[in-house]
C-alpha positions as CSV (number, residue, x, y, z in Angstrom):
1,M,0.0,0.0,0.0
2,R,2.8,2.4,0.9
3,T,4.4,1.8,-2.6
4,A,1.2,2.9,-4.3
5,L,0.9,6.0,-2.1
6,V,4.5,7.0,-2.9
7,F,4.1,6.4,-6.6
8,G,0.7,8.2,-6.6
9,S,2.2,11.2,-4.8
10,L,5.1,11.3,-7.2
11,L,2.7,11.1,-10.1
12,G,0.7,14.0,-8.8
13,L,3.8,16.1,-8.0
14,S,5.4,15.5,-11.4
15,L,2.1,16.4,-13.1
16,F,2.0,19.6,-11.0
17,I,5.5,20.5,-12.1
18,C,4.5,19.8,-15.7
19,L,1.5,22.1,-15.1
20,L,3.7,24.9,-14.0
21,G,6.0,24.3,-17.0
22,L,3.2,24.3,-19.5
23,H,1.7,27.4,-18.0
24,A,5.1,29.2,-18.1
25,T,5.0,28.9,-21.9
26,G,2.5,31.7,-21.9
27,L,-0.3,29.7,-23.5
28,R,-2.5,30.3,-20.5
29,A,-2.7,34.0,-21.2
30,D,-4.1,33.6,-24.7
31,P,-7.8,32.4,-24.6
32,S,-7.4,31.0,-28.1
33,K,-4.6,28.7,-27.0
34,V,-6.1,27.5,-23.7
35,Q,-7.6,24.4,-25.3
36,I,-4.2,23.3,-26.6
37,L,-2.8,23.7,-23.1
38,R,-5.6,21.6,-21.6
39,M,-5.1,18.9,-24.2
40,A,-1.4,18.8,-23.4
41,E,-2.1,18.6,-19.7
42,S,-4.4,15.7,-20.3
43,L,-2.0,13.8,-22.6
44,L,0.8,14.2,-20.1
45,S,-1.4,13.0,-17.3
46,Y,-2.2,9.8,-19.1
47,I,1.4,9.2,-20.1
48,F,2.7,9.8,-16.6
49,L,-0.1,7.7,-15.1
50,M,0.8,4.7,-17.3
51,A,4.5,5.1,-16.4
52,A,3.8,5.4,-12.7
53,L,1.4,2.4,-12.8
54,L,3.8,0.1,-14.6
55,A,6.8,1.2,-12.3
56,C,4.7,0.7,-9.2
57,L,3.5,-2.8,-10.1
58,R,6.9,-3.9,-11.4
59,R,8.4,-2.8,-8.1
60,L,5.8,-4.7,-6.1
61,Q,6.3,-7.8,-8.3
62,N,10.1,-7.6,-7.8
63,A,9.8,-7.1,-4.1
64,D,8.2,-10.5,-3.5
65,R,9.6,-12.7,-6.3
66,G,8.4,-16.0,-4.7
67,N,4.8,-14.8,-4.6
68,P,3.2,-13.5,-7.8
69,L,1.5,-10.1,-7.4
70,G,-2.0,-11.3,-8.5
71,Y,-4.8,-9.5,-10.2
72,P,-6.7,-8.2,-7.1
73,R,-3.6,-6.9,-5.4
74,A,-2.3,-5.3,-8.6
75,L,-5.7,-3.7,-9.3
76,G,-5.9,-2.4,-5.7
77,H,-2.5,-0.8,-5.8
78,G,-3.2,0.7,-9.3
79,V,-6.5,2.2,-8.1
80,L,-4.8,3.6,-4.9
81,L,-2.0,5.0,-7.0
82,A,-4.5,6.8,-9.4
83,L,-6.6,8.1,-6.5
84,T,-3.5,9.5,-4.7
85,G,-2.2,11.0,-7.9
86,G,-5.6,12.5,-8.7
87,V,-5.9,14.1,-5.3
88,V,-2.4,15.5,-5.4
89,L,-2.9,16.8,-8.9
90,G,-6.2,18.3,-7.9
91,L,-4.6,20.0,-5.0
92,G,-1.9,21.3,-7.3
93,H,-4.4,22.8,-9.7
94,W,-6.2,24.4,-6.7
95,V,-3.0,25.9,-5.4
96,Y,-2.2,27.1,-8.9
97,G,-5.6,28.7,-9.5
98,T,-5.8,30.2,-6.0
99,F,-2.3,31.5,-5.3
100,I,0.0,31.3,-8.3
101,N,-2.4,32.5,-11.1
102,P,-5.7,33.7,-9.7
103,G,-6.7,35.1,-13.1
104,Y,-6.5,31.8,-14.9
105,G,-10.2,31.0,-14.3
106,D,-11.2,34.2,-16.1
107,T,-9.0,33.3,-19.1
108,L,-10.4,29.8,-19.2
109,R,-14.0,31.1,-19.0
110,E,-13.3,33.5,-21.8
111,A,-11.8,30.7,-23.9
112,M,-14.8,28.5,-23.2
113,L,-17.3,31.1,-24.2
114,A,-15.4,32.4,-27.3
115,G,-16.8,29.7,-29.5
116,Y,-20.4,30.5,-28.7
117,D,-22.6,33.4,-29.8
118,L,-24.7,33.8,-26.7
119,T,-27.3,36.4,-25.9
120,P,-26.9,38.4,-22.7
121,E,-29.8,36.3,-21.2
122,Q,-28.1,33.0,-22.1
123,L,-24.9,34.3,-20.7
124,A,-26.5,35.3,-17.4
125,E,-28.1,31.8,-17.2
126,I,-24.9,29.9,-17.5
127,E,-22.6,32.3,-15.7
128,P,-23.0,30.7,-12.2
129,R,-22.1,27.3,-13.6
130,M,-19.2,28.7,-15.6
131,R,-17.9,30.4,-12.5
132,F,-17.7,27.1,-10.7
133,I,-16.3,25.1,-13.6
134,T,-13.5,27.7,-14.0
135,S,-12.9,28.2,-10.3
136,P,-9.8,26.7,-8.7
137,T,-12.0,24.0,-7.1
138,G,-13.8,23.3,-10.4
139,I,-10.5,23.0,-12.3
140,A,-9.1,20.8,-9.6
141,I,-12.1,18.4,-9.8
142,G,-12.0,18.6,-13.6
143,Q,-8.4,17.5,-13.7
144,G,-8.2,15.1,-10.7
145,V,-11.4,13.0,-11.3
146,P,-10.6,12.1,-14.9
147,L,-7.1,11.0,-13.8
148,V,-8.7,8.7,-11.2
149,A,-11.2,7.3,-13.7
150,F,-8.6,6.7,-16.3
151,G,-6.3,5.2,-13.6
152,L,-9.1,2.7,-12.7
153,L,-9.5,1.7,-16.3
154,M,-5.7,1.4,-16.9
155,S,-5.4,-0.6,-13.6
156,L,-8.0,-3.1,-14.8
157,V,-6.0,-3.6,-18.0
158,V,-2.4,-3.5,-16.6
159,A,-3.3,-5.7,-13.6
160,L,-4.0,-8.5,-16.2
161,F,-0.2,-8.6,-16.9
162,F,0.5,-9.1,-13.2
163,R,-2.0,-11.8,-12.4
164,R,-1.0,-15.0,-10.7
165,T,0.7,-17.5,-12.9
166,S,0.5,-20.3,-10.5
167,L,-1.9,-22.3,-12.8
168,N,0.9,-22.4,-15.4
169,A,3.7,-23.1,-13.0
170,P,5.1,-26.6,-12.8
171,A,4.1,-28.8,-9.8
172,G,6.1,-28.3,-6.7
173,R,6.2,-24.5,-6.9
């Protein structure tokens, strides 16, 4: 369990550092380029998640060579890793939106509304929801939850490769 927590924390911290690096490029200030930035963040999240998941499960498997990792244990560690990474990444996004760049939500909101031709009445109707979605808390949830969900799916798949092989092992093992 500790291994999954460590790898999950490293995943979240490394993604937060990537977030800072991507936002340092200046794309965050231009509403027309915010979508590119968000796609890059998502892609990096999934790549880093897969690397952390494989490294964590490999480490667990190598730690106890005489006892195969098994599907349930691999799945459990993968889910815990993704959950920890999602929470740390969400906290990182919240810190970024609250303390480092408080105006990012406004830029994001402007970018989201740029593609629509809304009347003032329509804009007034969706404004409260848009304020939450582009708030530091909304952004944290919007980035952390998909990482956890994708981590669950990837754990289901990757854990197959770490399932028990005792049925295929010769007798006496």
